[in-house]
C-alpha positions as CSV (number, residue, x, y, z in Angstrom):
1,M,-84.5,29.1,160.3
2,N,-85.0,32.7,160.9
3,N,-88.1,34.5,162.6
4,N,-89.9,35.3,159.3
5,E,-89.5,31.6,158.0
6,M,-90.5,30.3,161.3
7,S,-93.6,32.5,161.5
8,F,-94.4,31.4,158.0
9,V,-94.3,27.6,158.7
10,V,-96.3,27.7,162.0
11,Y,-98.9,29.7,160.1
12,L,-99.1,26.8,157.6
13,F,-99.2,24.2,160.5
14,H,-102.3,26.0,161.5
15,V,-103.9,26.5,158.2
16,C,-103.4,22.5,157.5
17,A,-104.6,21.7,161.0
18,D,-107.8,23.7,160.5
19,K,-108.4,22.3,157.1
20,W,-107.7,18.6,158.0
21,G,-109.2,18.8,161.3
22,K,-106.0,17.6,163.0
23,A,-103.9,18.9,166.0
24,S,-101.2,21.2,165.0
25,E,-98.9,18.7,166.6
26,E,-99.9,15.9,164.3
27,V,-99.5,18.1,161.2
28,Y,-96.1,19.1,162.4
29,S,-95.2,15.5,162.7
30,M,-96.3,14.6,159.3
31,L,-94.5,17.6,157.7
32,E,-91.3,17.0,159.7
33,K,-91.4,13.4,158.8
34,S,-91.8,14.1,154.9
35,K,-89.0,16.6,155.3
36,C,-91.6,19.2,154.0
37,I,-90.5,21.9,156.4
38,D,-86.5,22.0,155.7
39,D,-86.6,20.6,152.1
40,Y,-89.4,22.5,150.7
41,L,-91.2,25.2,152.9
42,V,-87.8,26.9,154.4
43,S,-85.6,26.3,151.4
44,N,-88.1,27.9,149.1
45,Y,-89.4,30.4,151.5
46,S,-88.4,33.5,149.2
47,V,-90.8,32.3,146.7
48,L,-93.7,30.4,148.7
49,H,-94.2,33.4,151.2
50,T,-95.6,35.5,148.4
51,Q,-98.2,33.0,147.3
52,G,-101.7,32.8,148.6
53,T,-102.9,30.5,151.5
54,Q,-105.0,28.3,149.3
55,Y,-102.1,27.8,146.8
56,L,-99.7,26.8,149.8
57,F,-102.1,24.5,151.2
58,D,-102.8,22.7,148.0
59,D,-99.0,22.5,147.4
60,I,-98.4,21.0,150.9
61,E,-101.1,18.4,150.2
62,Q,-99.4,17.5,146.7
63,Y,-96.0,17.4,148.3
64,L,-97.3,14.9,150.8
65,K,-99.2,12.9,148.3
66,L,-96.1,12.5,146.2
67,R,-94.2,11.0,149.2
68,G,-97.2,8.5,150.1
69,I,-98.5,10.3,153.0
70,T,-102.2,10.4,153.3
71,V,-103.8,13.1,155.1
């Protein structure tokens, strides 16, 4: 993961944490367990980083839902 990807992922941790009312560490754990970080956010960074915050947040929620993870 390069610096731009890292900044992108950290930004999204905080967005999700704020919207879900959870600690960033808890969000990190959920995203890591579901492989959302490596298999989705980082591997699709070139496209995803051009999207808006709400789109990304909704997409992450959908990703987790499809994997049976309830927020």
